[in-house]
N, CA and C atoms as an extended XYZ file, in Angstrom:
222
Properties=species:S:1:pos:R:3:atomname:S:1:resname:S:1:resid:I:1 pbc="F F F"
N         2.936       15.091        2.666 N   MET     1
C         2.312       13.852        3.068 CA  MET     1
C         1.058       14.143        3.864 C   MET     1
N         0.182       13.166        3.900 N   GLU     2
C        -1.106       13.355        4.544 CA  GLU     2
C        -0.988       13.498        6.054 C   GLU     2
N        -0.307       12.581        6.710 N   GLY     3
C        -0.182       12.604        8.159 CA  GLY     3
C         1.276       12.494        8.560 C   GLY     3
N         1.553       12.798        9.796 N   ALA     4
C         2.934       12.805       10.265 CA  ALA     4
C         3.581       11.428       10.184 C   ALA     4
N         2.796       10.365       10.327 N   ASP     5
C         3.348        9.019       10.330 CA  ASP     5
C         3.261        8.328        8.971 C   ASP     5
N         2.868        9.042        7.945 N   MET     6
C         2.668        8.450        6.631 CA  MET     6
C         3.977        8.453        5.842 C   MET     6
N         4.310        7.309        5.247 N   LYS     7
C         5.504        7.222        4.415 CA  LYS     7
C         5.231        7.644        2.980 C   LYS     7
N         3.973        7.524        2.544 N   PHE     8
C         3.625        7.772        1.148 CA  PHE     8
C         2.417        8.689        1.056 C   PHE     8
N         2.230        9.280       -0.118 N   THR     9
C         1.069       10.117       -0.369 CA  THR     9
C         0.511        9.782       -1.754 C   THR     9
N        -0.574       10.432       -2.130 N   TYR    10
C        -1.229       10.165       -3.407 CA  TYR    10
C        -0.261       10.335       -4.578 C   TYR    10
N        -0.374        9.430       -5.544 N   ASP    11
C         0.412        9.421       -6.780 CA  ASP    11
C         1.866        9.005       -6.601 C   ASP    11
N         2.294        8.670       -5.385 N   ASP    12
C         3.638        8.112       -5.231 CA  ASP    12
C         3.706        6.789       -5.979 C   ASP    12
N         4.849        6.506       -6.572 N   ILE    13
C         5.075        5.220       -7.228 CA  ILE    13
C         5.844        4.347       -6.246 C   ILE    13
N         5.370        3.122       -6.072 N   VAL    14
C         5.943        2.221       -5.070 CA  VAL    14
C         6.131        0.822       -5.648 C   VAL    14
N         6.927        0.044       -4.944 N   TRP    15
C         6.977       -1.400       -5.154 CA  TRP    15
C         6.054       -2.016       -4.121 C   TRP    15
N         5.121       -2.834       -4.555 N   ALA    16
C         4.206       -3.520       -3.642 CA  ALA    16
C         4.583       -4.993       -3.601 C   ALA    16
N         4.681       -5.536       -2.401 N   SER    17
C         4.991       -6.951       -2.238 CA  SER    17
C         4.130       -7.510       -1.122 C   SER    17
N         4.093       -8.815       -1.024 N   GLU    18
C         3.335       -9.459        0.045 CA  GLU    18
C         4.323      -10.071        1.024 C   GLU    18
N         4.478       -9.436        2.177 N   ALA    19
C         5.417       -9.941        3.177 CA  ALA    19
C         5.037      -11.344        3.630 C   ALA    19
N         3.745      -11.637        3.630 N   SER    20
C         3.289      -12.952        4.073 CA  SER    20
C         3.540      -14.038        3.027 C   SER    20
N         3.849      -13.629        1.790 N   ASN    21
C         4.087      -14.602        0.724 CA  ASN    21
C         5.271      -14.142       -0.124 C   ASN    21
N         6.500      -14.451        0.298 N   PRO    22
C         7.682      -13.976       -0.429 CA  PRO    22
C         7.828      -14.567       -1.829 C   PRO    22
N         7.024      -15.566       -2.174 N   GLN    23
C         7.071      -16.149       -3.515 CA  GLN    23
C         6.430      -15.233       -4.560 C   GLN    23
N         5.590      -14.306       -4.112 N   VAL    24
C         4.927      -13.379       -5.028 CA  VAL    24
C         5.887      -12.236       -5.331 C   VAL    24
N         6.192      -12.009       -6.619 N   PRO    25
C         7.138      -10.936       -6.945 CA  PRO    25
C         6.554       -9.559       -6.646 C   PRO    25
N         7.429       -8.620       -6.334 N   ARG    26
C         6.955       -7.262       -6.099 CA  ARG    26
C         6.506       -6.662       -7.424 C   ARG    26
N         5.574       -5.722       -7.339 N   ARG    27
C         4.998       -5.115       -8.537 CA  ARG    27
C         5.000       -3.601       -8.400 C   ARG    27
N         5.196       -2.919       -9.512 N   LYS    28
C         5.141       -1.461       -9.546 CA  LYS    28
C         3.685       -1.030       -9.402 C   LYS    28
N         3.454       -0.024       -8.545 N   ALA    29
C         2.090        0.430       -8.288 CA  ALA    29
C         2.088        1.912       -7.933 C   ALA    29
N         0.906        2.513       -7.989 N   TRP    30
C         0.705        3.912       -7.628 CA  TRP    30
C        -0.227        3.990       -6.434 C   TRP    30
N         0.043        4.913       -5.525 N   ILE    31
C        -0.838        5.143       -4.382 CA  ILE    31
C        -2.058        5.917       -4.885 C   ILE    31
N        -3.248        5.329       -4.715 N   VAL    32
C        -4.478        5.991       -5.155 CA  VAL    32
C        -5.463        6.202       -4.003 C   VAL    32
N        -5.148        5.675       -2.826 N   GLY    33
C        -6.010        5.861       -1.666 CA  GLY    33
C        -5.226        5.638       -0.388 C   GLY    33
N        -5.621        6.329        0.667 N   ILE    34
C        -4.926        6.237        1.951 CA  ILE    34
C        -5.961        6.115        3.068 C   ILE    34
N        -5.776        5.107        3.913 N   PHE    35
C        -6.652        4.910        5.073 CA  PHE    35
C        -5.810        5.030        6.338 C   PHE    35
N        -5.912        6.169        7.007 N   GLU    36
C        -5.224        6.342        8.283 CA  GLU    36
C        -6.042        5.732        9.412 C   GLU    36
N        -7.363        5.763        9.265 N   SER    37
C        -8.245        5.140       10.253 CA  SER    37
C        -8.855        3.896        9.618 C   SER    37
N        -9.489        3.089       10.419 N   ARG    38
C       -10.056        1.822        9.951 CA  ARG    38
C       -11.568        1.954        9.817 C   ARG    38
N       -12.084        2.157        8.586 N   PRO    39
C       -13.510        2.416        8.414 CA  PRO    39
C       -14.426        1.194        8.501 C   PRO    39
N       -13.886        0.005        8.691 N   GLY    40
C       -14.752       -1.166        8.788 CA  GLY    40
C       -13.964       -2.418        9.116 C   GLY    40
N       -14.661       -3.534        9.317 N   PRO    41
C       -14.000       -4.773        9.733 CA  PRO    41
C       -13.038       -5.349        8.691 C   PRO    41
N       -13.188       -4.989        7.427 N   TYR    42
C       -12.255       -5.453        6.394 CA  TYR    42
C       -10.810       -5.140        6.786 C   TYR    42
N       -10.598       -4.008        7.427 N   PHE    43
C        -9.251       -3.552        7.744 CA  PHE    43
C        -8.649       -4.251        8.961 C   PHE    43
N        -9.432       -5.068        9.654 N   ASP    44
C        -8.912       -5.815       10.803 CA  ASP    44
C        -7.839       -6.821       10.392 C   ASP    44
N        -7.793       -7.195        9.123 N   GLN    45
C        -6.799       -8.160        8.647 CA  GLN    45
C        -5.392       -7.562        8.558 C   GLN    45
N        -5.291       -6.238        8.646 N   PHE    46
C        -4.005       -5.562        8.537 CA  PHE    46
C        -3.456       -5.226        9.918 C   PHE    46
N        -2.127       -5.217       10.068 N   PRO    47
C        -1.554       -4.774       11.343 CA  PRO    47
C        -1.799       -3.278       11.547 C   PRO    47
N        -1.570       -2.768       12.750 N   PRO    48
C        -1.749       -1.334       12.988 CA  PRO    48
C        -0.896       -0.503       12.029 C   PRO    48
N        -1.404        0.655       11.673 N   GLY    49
C        -0.688        1.552       10.774 CA  GLY    49
C        -1.477        1.811        9.510 C   GLY    49
N        -0.981        2.715        8.683 N   PRO    50
C        -1.697        3.096        7.470 CA  PRO    50
C        -1.856        1.939        6.476 C   PRO    50
N        -2.997        1.947        5.804 N   VAL    51
C        -3.274        1.017        4.714 CA  VAL    51
C        -3.516        1.866        3.471 C   VAL    51
N        -2.960        1.431        2.363 N   TYR    52
C        -3.054        2.186        1.119 CA  TYR    52
C        -3.798        1.377        0.069 C   TYR    52
N        -4.526        2.063       -0.791 N   THR    53
C        -5.036        1.443       -2.004 CA  THR    53
C        -4.012        1.736       -3.085 C   THR    53
N        -3.554        0.677       -3.749 N   VAL    54
C        -2.586        0.844       -4.828 CA  VAL    54
C        -3.190        0.331       -6.125 C   VAL    54
N        -2.801        0.971       -7.219 N   GLU    55
C        -3.222        0.532       -8.549 CA  GLU    55
C        -1.989        0.090       -9.316 C   GLU    55
N        -2.093       -1.099       -9.914 N   PHE    56
C        -0.987       -1.675      -10.663 CA  PHE    56
C        -1.047       -1.252      -12.128 C   PHE    56
N         0.021       -1.533      -12.853 N   GLU    57
C         0.118       -1.140      -14.259 CA  GLU    57
C        -0.985       -1.749      -15.119 C   GLU    57
N        -1.514       -2.906      -14.712 N   ASP    58
C        -2.576       -3.545      -15.499 CA  ASP    58
C        -3.965       -2.998      -15.171 C   ASP    58
N        -4.043       -2.008      -14.260 N   GLY    59
C        -5.314       -1.392      -13.904 CA  GLY    59
C        -5.999       -2.019      -12.701 C   GLY    59
N        -5.501       -3.153      -12.230 N   SER    60
C        -6.084       -3.764      -11.037 CA  SER    60
C        -5.630       -2.988       -9.801 C   SER    60
N        -6.366       -3.153       -8.712 N   SER    61
C        -6.011       -2.439       -7.488 CA  SER    61
C        -6.292       -3.317       -6.280 C   SER    61
N        -5.675       -2.953       -5.163 N   THR    62
C        -5.877       -3.661       -3.905 CA  THR    62
C        -5.458       -2.768       -2.752 C   THR    62
N        -5.844       -3.161       -1.547 N   GLU    63
C        -5.377       -2.481       -0.347 CA  GLU    63
C        -4.164       -3.244        0.171 C   GLU    63
N        -3.200       -2.486        0.673 N   ILE    64
C        -1.967       -3.105        1.152 CA  ILE    64
C        -1.417       -2.276        2.308 C   ILE    64
N        -0.858       -2.956        3.292 N   HIS    65
C        -0.304       -2.276        4.459 CA  HIS    65
C         0.996       -1.569        4.086 C   HIS    65
N         1.262       -0.483        4.774 N   GLU    66
C         2.456        0.320        4.517 CA  GLU    66
C         3.746       -0.506        4.582 C   GLU    66
N         3.798       -1.507        5.456 N   ALA    67
C         5.002       -2.325        5.606 CA  ALA    67
C         5.331       -3.119        4.342 C   ALA    67
N         4.339       -3.318        3.475 N   ASP    68
C         4.545       -4.079        2.243 CA  ASP    68
C         4.840       -3.185        1.044 C   ASP    68
N         5.122       -1.916        1.295 N   LEU    69
C         5.430       -0.964        0.231 CA  LEU    69
C         6.828       -0.399        0.419 C   LEU    69
N         7.519       -0.203       -0.689 N   THR    70
C         8.812        0.478       -0.667 CA  THR    70
C         8.826        1.493       -1.802 C   THR    70
N         9.582        2.579       -1.654 N   PRO    71
C         9.651        3.564       -2.738 CA  PRO    71
C        10.155        2.915       -4.025 C   PRO    71
N         9.574        3.308       -5.126 N   TRP    72
C         9.945        2.755       -6.420 CA  TRP    72
C        11.280        3.331       -6.869 C   TRP    72
N        12.104        2.476       -7.418 N   SER    73
C        13.351        2.907       -8.051 CA  SER    73
C        13.726        1.853       -9.076 C   SER    73
N        14.509        2.246      -10.028 N   LEU    74
C        14.936        1.303      -11.072 CA  LEU    74
C        15.983        0.354      -10.555 C   LEU    74
């Protein structure tokens, strides 16, 4: 893993969900980016802790807080 407090690393497969909107179903995604520090004001919308860029099966991607990710399993 990248840092001591990181739950995930590059290429991990995860379930991504939106804790703020439980109506949105979780989606299978891959970790493609990791932000341990906050490089700009965009990241102020997330709580403290790592933010990941995830890519979904349809090729779309987004940033999501670690709390909204769980390890992928069938």
